[in-house]
C-alpha positions as CSV (number, residue, x, y, z in Angstrom):
1,M,27.8,-71.0,-245.3
2,S,31.6,-70.6,-243.9
3,K,34.3,-72.9,-244.3
4,Y,38.0,-72.6,-243.1
5,N,41.4,-74.9,-243.8
6,K,43.3,-76.7,-241.5
7,T,45.1,-75.0,-239.0
8,I,48.9,-74.0,-239.6
9,L,51.2,-73.7,-236.6
10,T,53.6,-70.8,-237.3
11,N,57.7,-71.3,-236.7
12,A,57.3,-69.9,-233.4
13,G,54.3,-72.3,-232.6
14,L,56.4,-75.0,-233.8
15,D,59.2,-74.3,-231.6
16,L,57.2,-73.7,-228.9
17,A,55.2,-77.2,-228.9
18,A,58.2,-79.0,-229.7
19,R,60.2,-77.7,-226.5
20,A,56.8,-78.4,-224.5
21,S,56.7,-82.1,-226.1
22,S,59.9,-82.6,-224.6
23,G,59.1,-81.0,-221.2
24,K,61.3,-77.8,-221.4
25,A,58.9,-74.9,-222.1
26,K,55.4,-74.6,-220.6
27,F,53.0,-72.2,-222.1
28,T,49.3,-70.6,-222.4
29,I,47.2,-70.0,-225.0
30,T,45.9,-66.5,-224.3
31,R,43.7,-65.2,-226.8
32,A,42.1,-65.1,-230.8
33,A,42.2,-62.5,-233.3
34,T,40.5,-62.3,-237.0
35,S,42.0,-60.3,-240.0
36,T,40.7,-59.2,-243.3
37,E,43.5,-60.2,-244.9
38,K,42.9,-63.3,-247.7
39,L,45.9,-65.7,-246.7
40,A,44.3,-68.9,-248.2
41,D,46.3,-68.5,-251.7
42,K,49.8,-68.7,-249.6
43,S,52.0,-71.8,-249.3
44,I,52.2,-73.4,-245.8
45,S,55.8,-72.1,-245.7
46,E,54.9,-68.8,-246.2
47,L,51.9,-69.1,-243.5
48,Q,54.8,-70.7,-241.1
49,K,57.1,-67.4,-241.2
50,L,54.2,-64.8,-240.1
51,T,55.1,-63.6,-236.8
52,A,52.1,-61.2,-236.9
53,L,48.6,-61.5,-238.0
54,P,47.9,-58.7,-240.7
55,S,45.1,-56.6,-241.2
56,L,44.0,-57.7,-237.5
57,M,40.3,-56.5,-237.4
58,Q,39.4,-57.7,-233.5
59,Y,40.2,-60.0,-230.8
60,G,37.6,-62.4,-229.7
61,E,37.2,-64.6,-226.3
62,I,38.0,-68.3,-226.1
63,N,35.0,-69.7,-224.6
64,N,35.8,-73.1,-223.6
65,V,38.8,-76.2,-224.5
66,A,37.1,-79.0,-226.4
67,D,38.5,-82.6,-226.9
68,S,40.2,-83.9,-230.2
69,A,39.3,-86.8,-231.8
70,Q,42.8,-87.1,-232.5
71,D,45.6,-87.8,-229.8
72,K,44.3,-86.3,-226.5
73,N,48.0,-86.0,-225.6
74,I,49.0,-83.4,-228.2
75,V,45.8,-81.6,-229.8
76,I,43.3,-79.5,-227.7
77,G,40.7,-77.9,-229.3
78,T,39.9,-74.2,-228.6
79,E,36.3,-73.0,-228.8
80,L,36.6,-69.2,-229.7
81,I,33.4,-66.8,-230.3
82,F,33.8,-63.5,-231.8
83,N,30.7,-60.9,-231.9
84,N,29.7,-57.7,-233.7
85,K,29.0,-55.2,-231.2
86,D,30.3,-51.9,-231.1
87,L,31.5,-52.9,-234.6
88,T,31.0,-49.9,-236.6
89,T,32.2,-51.5,-240.1
90,S,31.2,-55.2,-241.3
91,Y,33.9,-57.4,-242.8
92,N,34.9,-60.8,-244.1
93,V,36.8,-63.1,-241.5
94,N,39.3,-64.4,-243.7
95,T,42.0,-65.8,-241.2
96,V,41.9,-66.5,-237.5
97,G,44.7,-66.5,-235.5
98,L,45.6,-68.0,-232.2
99,F,48.4,-66.2,-230.0
100,A,50.3,-68.2,-226.8
101,K,52.9,-66.7,-224.2
102,E,55.1,-68.8,-222.6
103,D,55.2,-69.3,-218.9
104,G,58.0,-66.4,-217.4
105,S,58.0,-64.5,-221.0
106,N,55.8,-61.2,-221.7
107,K,56.1,-62.0,-225.1
108,E,53.1,-62.9,-226.8
109,I,53.5,-64.8,-230.1
110,L,51.1,-65.6,-233.2
111,Y,51.1,-69.2,-232.2
112,A,48.7,-71.0,-234.8
113,L,46.2,-69.5,-237.8
114,T,43.8,-70.8,-239.7
115,T,42.2,-68.9,-243.3
116,A,38.9,-69.2,-244.8
117,A,37.9,-71.2,-248.1
118,E,34.4,-69.3,-247.3
119,P,34.9,-67.0,-245.0
120,E,32.0,-65.8,-243.0
121,T,31.1,-62.0,-242.8
122,M,30.9,-60.4,-239.6
123,P,28.0,-57.7,-239.7
124,D,28.6,-53.9,-238.2
125,F,26.4,-53.5,-235.0
126,K,24.6,-50.6,-236.7
127,D,21.2,-51.6,-236.4
128,K,21.9,-53.1,-232.8
129,V,21.5,-56.9,-234.1
130,L,24.0,-58.8,-232.3
131,F,25.7,-61.4,-234.1
132,K,28.1,-64.1,-232.9
133,F,30.3,-66.3,-234.6
134,N,31.9,-69.5,-233.1
135,M,33.9,-71.5,-234.2
136,T,36.7,-74.4,-232.9
137,M,40.6,-74.6,-233.7
138,F,42.2,-77.7,-233.0
139,V,46.0,-77.2,-232.5
140,V,49.1,-79.4,-232.0
141,V,50.5,-78.5,-228.5
142,G,53.1,-80.9,-227.4
143,Q,52.2,-82.0,-224.2
144,T,48.7,-81.1,-223.0
145,D,49.7,-81.0,-219.3
146,N,51.9,-78.3,-220.7
147,V,49.3,-76.3,-221.6
148,S,47.0,-74.2,-220.5
149,V,44.1,-72.0,-222.3
150,N,42.6,-68.5,-220.9
151,V,39.0,-69.1,-220.9
152,T,36.9,-66.1,-220.8
153,D,33.4,-66.2,-218.5
154,N,31.3,-63.8,-220.7
155,G,27.8,-65.6,-219.5
156,V,28.1,-68.0,-222.5
157,V,27.7,-71.3,-221.7
158,T,29.4,-74.3,-223.0
159,Q,28.1,-77.7,-223.7
160,Q,29.0,-79.5,-220.3
161,Q,27.8,-76.4,-218.5
162,L,24.1,-77.0,-220.5
163,S,24.0,-80.5,-219.9
164,D,24.6,-79.7,-215.9
165,I,21.9,-76.9,-215.6
166,I,19.3,-79.4,-217.7
167,D,19.8,-81.7,-215.1
168,K,18.8,-79.4,-212.3
169,L,15.8,-78.2,-214.1
170,S,12.4,-79.6,-213.5
171,T,11.2,-82.8,-214.7
172,K,7.8,-83.4,-216.8
173,E,6.1,-85.1,-213.5
174,D,7.2,-81.9,-211.8
175,L,5.7,-79.1,-214.6
176,A,2.4,-81.4,-214.9
177,K,1.7,-80.8,-210.7
178,M,2.8,-76.9,-211.4
179,H,0.1,-77.0,-214.2
180,K,-2.4,-78.9,-212.4
181,D,-1.8,-76.9,-209.2
182,S,-2.0,-73.2,-211.1
183,N,-5.6,-74.8,-212.9
184,D,-7.1,-75.6,-209.6
185,L,-5.9,-72.3,-207.8
186,A,-5.1,-74.0,-205.1
187,M,-2.9,-71.5,-203.1
188,L,-5.7,-68.9,-204.2
189,A,-8.9,-71.3,-202.9
190,N,-6.7,-72.1,-199.5
191,P,-4.4,-69.3,-198.9
192,D,-2.5,-68.9,-195.6
193,S,-4.8,-66.3,-193.7
194,I,-8.3,-64.8,-194.2
195,V,-9.9,-61.3,-193.2
196,S,-13.4,-60.4,-193.3
197,N,-16.3,-57.8,-192.9
198,Q,-13.1,-55.4,-191.7
199,T,-10.9,-52.3,-193.0
200,T,-7.4,-53.5,-193.5
201,N,-4.6,-51.0,-193.6
202,L,-2.1,-51.9,-196.1
203,D,0.7,-50.0,-194.5
204,T,0.7,-51.8,-191.3
205,F,-0.5,-55.5,-192.4
206,T,2.5,-57.6,-192.6
207,T,1.0,-61.1,-193.1
208,K,3.1,-63.3,-195.2
209,G,2.1,-65.7,-197.8
210,I,-1.4,-65.2,-199.4
211,T,-4.0,-63.3,-197.4
212,K,-7.7,-63.6,-198.7
213,F,-10.0,-60.5,-197.9
214,Q,-13.5,-60.8,-198.2
215,N,-16.2,-57.9,-198.1
216,A,-13.5,-55.5,-197.1
217,Q,-12.5,-52.2,-197.2
218,L,-8.4,-51.1,-197.5
219,S,-6.9,-48.2,-196.6
220,S,-3.6,-46.8,-197.1
221,A,-1.3,-43.4,-196.8
222,G,0.8,-44.3,-200.3
223,Y,-0.8,-43.4,-203.4
224,M,-3.6,-46.1,-205.2
225,Q,-4.6,-44.7,-208.7
226,A,-8.1,-44.6,-209.4
227,F,-8.8,-46.7,-206.4
228,D,-11.7,-44.8,-204.2
229,Q,-10.3,-46.0,-200.5
230,S,-13.4,-45.1,-199.1
231,T,-15.6,-48.4,-201.3
232,T,-16.9,-51.0,-199.4
233,G,-17.8,-54.7,-200.0
234,L,-14.1,-55.8,-201.5
235,N,-12.8,-59.2,-202.4
236,G,-9.6,-60.0,-203.4
237,W,-6.0,-61.0,-202.6
238,I,-3.3,-59.9,-200.4
239,F,0.7,-61.2,-201.3
240,N,3.5,-60.1,-198.8
241,I,6.5,-61.7,-200.8
242,Y,9.3,-61.2,-197.8
243,S,13.0,-60.7,-199.0
244,N,16.0,-62.6,-197.1
245,D,16.3,-59.9,-194.6
246,S,12.8,-60.5,-193.5
247,A,12.2,-56.7,-193.2
248,S,11.5,-55.4,-196.6
249,Y,9.1,-57.3,-198.8
250,I,7.0,-56.8,-201.8
251,Q,3.1,-56.3,-201.6
252,I,0.5,-57.1,-204.4
253,V,-3.2,-56.2,-204.0
254,H,-5.5,-57.7,-206.6
255,I,-9.3,-56.6,-206.1
256,T,-11.7,-58.6,-207.9
257,N,-14.3,-55.7,-208.2
258,T,-15.1,-52.3,-207.3
259,A,-18.2,-50.3,-206.8
260,Y,-17.6,-47.9,-209.9
261,N,-16.9,-50.6,-212.6
262,Q,-13.5,-50.6,-212.8
263,G,-13.5,-54.4,-212.7
264,A,-10.2,-56.2,-211.6
265,M,-7.8,-54.1,-210.0
266,Y,-3.7,-54.7,-209.3
267,F,-1.6,-52.7,-207.7
268,L,2.1,-53.4,-206.6
269,R,5.0,-51.8,-204.4
270,S,8.0,-52.3,-202.9
271,K,8.0,-51.9,-198.9
272,A,11.1,-51.2,-196.4
273,N,9.4,-52.6,-193.9
274,G,6.2,-52.6,-191.9
275,T,5.2,-49.6,-191.1
276,S,6.2,-47.5,-194.0
277,T,4.3,-46.0,-196.9
278,E,5.2,-46.4,-200.2
279,D,3.0,-45.5,-203.0
280,F,1.4,-47.9,-205.4
281,A,1.8,-48.8,-208.9
282,R,-1.1,-49.8,-210.7
283,L,-1.1,-52.6,-213.3
284,S,-3.0,-51.3,-216.2
285,T,-6.0,-53.7,-217.8
286,I,-7.4,-54.0,-220.9
287,K,-10.0,-51.8,-220.3
288,D,-6.8,-48.7,-219.2
289,H,-5.9,-49.3,-222.9
290,A,-9.2,-48.9,-224.6
291,Q,-10.1,-46.1,-222.7
292,F,-7.0,-44.1,-224.0
293,F,-6.2,-46.0,-227.4
294,S,-9.7,-46.3,-228.8
295,L,-8.8,-45.2,-232.2
296,T,-10.7,-47.9,-234.7
297,Q,-13.6,-46.8,-236.0
298,R,-15.7,-49.1,-233.7
299,D,-14.5,-47.7,-230.3
300,A,-14.0,-43.9,-231.4
301,K,-16.4,-41.0,-231.3
302,D,-17.0,-39.9,-234.5
303,V,-16.8,-36.3,-235.1
304,V,-17.9,-35.8,-238.8
305,A,-17.5,-38.6,-240.8
306,R,-17.7,-39.0,-244.6
307,D,-19.6,-36.2,-245.9
308,E,-18.2,-33.5,-247.7
309,N,-20.7,-31.4,-247.3
310,K,-20.2,-30.6,-243.8
311,S,-17.1,-29.3,-241.4
312,F,-16.6,-29.2,-237.7
313,N,-15.4,-26.8,-235.3
314,P,-12.7,-28.0,-232.5
315,D,-14.0,-25.2,-230.2
316,N,-17.4,-27.0,-230.0
317,V,-15.5,-30.7,-229.2
318,V,-14.9,-30.4,-225.4
319,D,-15.6,-33.8,-223.7
320,S,-12.6,-36.1,-223.2
321,G,-12.2,-39.0,-225.4
322,V,-10.7,-39.9,-228.9
323,H,-12.7,-38.0,-231.7
324,R,-12.3,-39.5,-235.4
325,I,-12.2,-37.8,-238.4
326,S,-13.0,-39.0,-242.2
327,S,-13.2,-37.2,-244.7
328,T,-13.7,-33.9,-243.0
329,K,-13.3,-30.1,-243.5
330,I,-12.0,-28.0,-240.3
331,N,-12.6,-24.8,-239.1
332,A,-9.9,-23.9,-237.4
333,K,-6.3,-21.9,-237.6
334,Y,-2.6,-23.1,-237.0
335,D,0.0,-21.3,-236.1
336,V,-1.0,-17.6,-235.7
337,T,2.0,-15.2,-235.1
338,D,-0.3,-12.2,-234.3
339,P,-3.7,-12.8,-232.5
340,K,-4.9,-9.4,-233.3
341,D,-4.1,-9.9,-237.5
342,A,-7.0,-11.7,-238.9
343,N,-4.9,-12.5,-241.9
344,S,-2.2,-13.9,-239.7
345,G,-1.6,-17.9,-239.6
346,Y,-2.8,-20.7,-241.5
347,S,-6.2,-22.3,-242.0
348,F,-7.1,-26.2,-242.6
349,S,-8.1,-26.3,-245.8
350,G,-9.6,-29.3,-247.9
351,F,-10.8,-32.8,-246.5
352,Y,-8.6,-34.3,-243.3
353,W,-8.6,-38.1,-242.1
354,G,-7.2,-38.9,-238.7
355,W,-8.2,-37.9,-234.9
356,L,-8.8,-35.2,-232.4
357,F,-7.6,-36.1,-228.9
358,N,-9.3,-34.2,-225.8
359,L,-8.1,-34.5,-221.8
360,N,-10.7,-32.3,-220.3
361,F,-8.9,-31.2,-217.0
362,D,-12.5,-31.5,-214.9
363,D,-14.4,-33.3,-217.2
364,S,-17.2,-30.2,-217.2
365,P,-18.8,-28.8,-220.1
366,T,-17.5,-25.4,-219.0
367,S,-14.1,-26.5,-218.3
368,N,-11.0,-23.9,-217.8
369,A,-8.8,-26.3,-219.3
370,V,-9.3,-28.7,-222.3
371,Y,-6.0,-30.3,-224.1
372,Q,-6.6,-30.7,-227.4
373,L,-4.3,-32.8,-229.8
374,L,-4.7,-32.9,-233.4
375,V,-3.4,-35.8,-235.6
376,I,-4.2,-36.0,-239.0
377,N,-3.1,-36.5,-242.5
378,S,-1.3,-33.2,-242.6
379,G,0.6,-33.2,-239.3
380,I,0.6,-32.8,-235.4
381,Y,-1.2,-29.8,-233.7
382,F,-1.7,-28.7,-230.3
383,R,-3.6,-26.1,-228.0
384,E,-5.1,-25.5,-224.5
385,I,-8.8,-24.1,-224.9
386,S,-10.7,-22.5,-221.9
387,V,-15.0,-22.7,-222.3
388,K,-15.0,-20.6,-219.1
389,T,-13.3,-17.7,-220.4
390,N,-14.2,-18.6,-224.0
391,D,-10.8,-18.6,-225.1
392,F,-10.1,-20.6,-228.3
393,P,-6.6,-20.3,-229.3
394,A,-4.9,-21.2,-233.0
395,F,-3.5,-24.6,-232.6
396,N,0.3,-25.0,-233.0
397,S,2.3,-27.4,-235.3
398,F,4.7,-30.0,-234.0
399,S,8.1,-29.4,-235.4
400,F,9.9,-32.3,-236.5
401,A,14.2,-33.1,-237.7
402,K,13.1,-32.7,-241.3
403,D,11.6,-29.0,-240.4
404,I,14.4,-28.5,-238.5
405,A,16.8,-29.2,-240.9
406,N,14.7,-27.1,-243.5
407,L,14.5,-24.2,-241.2
408,Q,18.4,-24.2,-241.2
409,T,18.8,-24.5,-244.8
410,A,16.6,-21.3,-245.2
411,I,18.5,-19.6,-242.9
412,A,22.0,-20.2,-244.5
413,N,20.4,-19.3,-247.9
414,A,18.8,-16.1,-246.3
415,G,22.7,-14.6,-246.7
416,S,22.7,-14.1,-242.7
417,V,25.4,-11.5,-241.7
418,K,27.9,-13.3,-240.5
419,T,31.0,-10.7,-239.8
420,I,31.1,-7.0,-240.1
421,G,34.9,-5.2,-241.0
422,G,36.2,-8.4,-240.0
423,K,34.2,-9.0,-236.8
424,K,31.7,-11.7,-235.6
425,P,28.7,-11.7,-233.8
426,D,28.7,-12.5,-230.0
427,D,27.0,-14.9,-228.2
428,K,23.7,-12.6,-228.7
429,G,24.1,-11.7,-232.3
430,N,25.3,-7.9,-232.1
431,I,28.4,-6.6,-233.3
432,N,30.2,-4.1,-231.6
433,L,32.0,-1.4,-234.6
434,S,34.9,0.3,-233.2
435,S,34.8,4.1,-232.7
436,F,36.5,6.0,-230.5
437,E,34.4,5.1,-227.4
438,N,34.9,1.7,-228.5
439,P,38.7,1.7,-229.9
440,D,40.2,-1.7,-231.2
441,F,43.2,-1.3,-229.4
442,V,43.9,0.6,-226.0
443,Y,47.3,2.2,-224.8
444,K,47.8,3.2,-221.4
445,Y,50.3,4.8,-219.4
446,K,53.3,3.5,-219.3
447,D,53.0,1.6,-222.5
448,T,54.9,2.4,-225.4
449,L,53.5,2.3,-229.4
450,D,56.0,2.3,-232.3
451,V,53.9,4.1,-234.7
452,D,56.2,3.3,-237.8
453,K,55.0,-0.7,-237.3
454,A,51.2,0.1,-236.8
455,T,49.7,-1.1,-240.0
456,T,47.0,-2.7,-238.8
457,P,43.7,-0.8,-239.7
458,G,41.7,0.6,-236.3
459,I,41.4,3.2,-233.7
460,Y,43.9,3.2,-231.2
461,S,43.5,4.9,-228.0
462,L,46.3,6.5,-226.3
463,M,46.5,7.7,-222.7
464,D,49.8,9.3,-221.7
465,T,51.4,6.9,-223.8
466,T,54.7,6.8,-225.2
467,L,55.4,7.1,-229.4
468,T,58.3,6.1,-231.2
469,C,59.8,5.8,-234.5
470,S,61.7,3.0,-235.2
471,I,62.1,3.8,-238.9
472,N,62.2,7.6,-239.1
473,T,62.9,8.7,-235.5
474,N,62.3,12.4,-236.6
475,A,58.7,11.5,-237.8
476,L,57.2,13.1,-234.8
477,S,59.1,16.4,-234.9
478,A,56.1,18.2,-236.0
479,V,53.5,16.7,-233.3
480,P,53.2,18.5,-230.0
481,G,52.3,16.4,-226.9
482,N,52.3,16.2,-223.6
483,T,54.6,18.4,-221.6
484,D,57.4,15.8,-220.9
485,G,57.9,15.7,-224.8
486,T,57.7,11.9,-224.9
487,T,54.1,10.8,-224.2
488,Y,50.8,11.8,-225.9
489,T,47.3,11.5,-225.5
490,G,44.6,11.2,-228.0
491,Y,44.0,8.7,-230.7
492,L,46.0,6.6,-233.5
493,V,43.3,6.2,-236.5
494,V,45.4,3.4,-239.5
495,Y,43.5,3.2,-242.6
496,K,44.4,0.7,-245.0
497,H,43.7,1.3,-248.7
498,D,45.4,-2.0,-250.1
499,A,48.9,-3.6,-248.6
500,A,50.7,-0.9,-250.3
501,N,49.0,2.2,-249.3
502,I,48.3,3.3,-245.6
503,T,47.5,6.5,-244.1
504,Q,47.9,7.3,-240.7
505,E,46.0,10.0,-238.5
506,L,47.2,11.6,-235.0
507,R,44.6,13.0,-232.9
508,I,46.4,14.6,-229.9
509,Y,45.3,16.7,-227.4
510,T,48.2,19.0,-226.0
511,G,46.5,20.1,-222.9
512,R,47.0,23.8,-221.4
513,T,49.6,24.4,-224.6
514,V,48.2,26.1,-227.6
515,P,46.7,25.1,-229.5
516,D,45.0,22.2,-227.7
517,F,43.8,19.7,-229.9
518,T,46.0,19.1,-233.5
519,I,45.5,16.7,-236.1
520,S,48.6,15.3,-238.1
521,T,48.9,13.0,-241.1
522,R,51.1,10.9,-243.2
523,G,50.9,8.1,-245.9
524,I,53.1,5.3,-245.2
525,Y,54.1,2.5,-247.9
526,G,53.0,-0.9,-245.9
527,N,55.3,-2.8,-248.2
528,G,58.2,-1.6,-247.6
529,K,59.8,0.9,-245.1
530,Y,58.5,4.3,-246.1
531,R,57.8,6.5,-243.5
532,P,57.8,10.5,-243.9
533,D,57.2,12.8,-241.0
534,F,53.7,13.7,-240.2
535,R,52.5,16.8,-241.4
536,R,50.1,18.6,-238.8
537,L,47.5,20.5,-240.4
538,I,47.0,24.2,-239.5
539,S,44.3,25.5,-237.1
540,D,42.9,28.9,-236.5
541,Y,45.5,30.0,-234.3
542,D,48.2,28.7,-237.1
543,Y,46.3,31.0,-239.4
544,K,46.3,34.1,-237.2
545,N,49.9,34.0,-236.6
546,I,50.8,33.6,-240.4
547,I,48.4,36.8,-240.8
548,G,50.1,38.7,-237.9
549,Y,53.6,37.5,-239.6
550,I,53.0,38.9,-243.0
551,D,51.4,42.1,-241.3
552,G,54.8,43.0,-239.6
553,K,56.7,43.0,-242.8
554,E,57.6,45.9,-245.2
555,V,56.3,44.7,-248.6
556,V,56.5,48.2,-250.4
557,H,59.1,51.0,-249.8
558,Q,58.2,54.6,-251.0
559,C,61.3,56.8,-252.2
560,A,59.8,60.3,-252.0
561,D,63.3,61.6,-252.9
562,L,63.3,60.1,-256.4
563,T,60.9,61.9,-259.2
564,S,60.1,58.9,-261.2
565,G,61.0,55.4,-262.0
566,I,62.1,52.4,-260.4
567,A,64.8,52.6,-257.8
568,Y,66.6,49.9,-256.0
569,S,67.5,50.0,-252.7
570,K,70.5,48.8,-251.0
571,A,69.1,48.9,-247.7
572,N,66.7,46.1,-248.7
573,P,68.1,44.6,-251.8
574,N,64.7,41.9,-251.9
575,I,61.8,45.1,-251.7
576,I,61.1,46.6,-254.7
577,V,61.4,50.3,-254.4
578,V,58.7,52.0,-256.3
579,T,58.4,55.9,-257.0
580,P,55.2,58.2,-256.5
């Protein structure tokens, strides 16, 4: 059990109480708060010096003002309440502080505090269990006439409020009379009205109070579950309970007998007026529960029980109801991925315990829709079968949070592709790799690309793009471009071997000029400013030009006027002259 020390007024609280005692100030006790700070070992003077509550955890509510057993003119009791709603972490309430505010001032002060000799533990709200901690702090206020308290009306009653409510409750004699009336069923035996031997339209039946019907037939345009409105000879009561507006009302129908062995039936609806046709809600009975929850050995239908030499096939169990399975083999398959593959999926093996829930849609032995839910010791399985079309598919197993977590772990461990070349999959899981049809960068007309600074690997598409070289301005001198001399059409391909070694390749269309397509390359230094000229690869056109140039030169000059030896030609000093 928690225990707290006497309340200590802070220096600010003492000053305010003194001025209130002399009539020089009025103030309001505003709120309370808890703290995890252990201050019980502090001296009174140390506590009085506090101006704020350290390690404040939560604010509480002032529920009431209690009278003090001491001088009621200078001491008041504040009933405080704290709860753990929305609290994510539990803690010990080591200190409780009380705050106040002087009239005419916006500044709130720490007025008083009490420390814990044995602290209360405030639990967290993770289990959705509400915990409340109540305490009363008695504090000196100087003159109670000069003090007001902010009391929070949060649905928690004070002792006085509780006493007032108790005084208004029914007396023992009132309860005894009510008990006698209920045992006698006086109101049902003597209703406000009685209707007999007729059909009653519940939609337009507006008689207030309790109406008893005898040998009657009931009708309504509103839906009444499991009730046959053609049934005659009904007995029971109609309760019409009107609201304050005298237009809308609650209608309750209690039928004590039916012609089809349903037993007592109860229907309820809220009607807007005397002509509305709202649907009824039917109150379930013990018999309803037995139909849906007959799971015990006594109530359930045994499929095959406790015979390890036998088994059953769910295909042959088509009637509605709960079928109990006990130490039984099941001839069926589940989780078949390919119905055409006889080896696909899994077979139930071993012996099973549990239930087969059958819902036959039209209660026919040749039904087109029978829903089967198999709840056994290995899991939960479901399927829909059709006896009419001889369709008996495999069961599908239910997946739970644990199964999904295992699947996610398996996918992560499978080493799935997350990126290719630094590219992530799109929302459909596809990765678009770069190509000349799908370039990484696109430069169009009026765009400018500094080739010396293009070091990011990829394919650059150029369409009438201005190319510049800021480091080596002559680097493009051997690269033919468009007729304007500054723009280029084609591609720049950048290969990055490592941070230092980068290869650039220009594939340029020159249009009508010859050659109409050229390839130029160079290697640059990625970490420095080494930017050599581009070197163009020769084409067959270039090769033919070279051959023609060589053919036009005189390589050997024959001198017929010399008899023998090697002569020197003054006309062509770079040519060796050989005599025949």
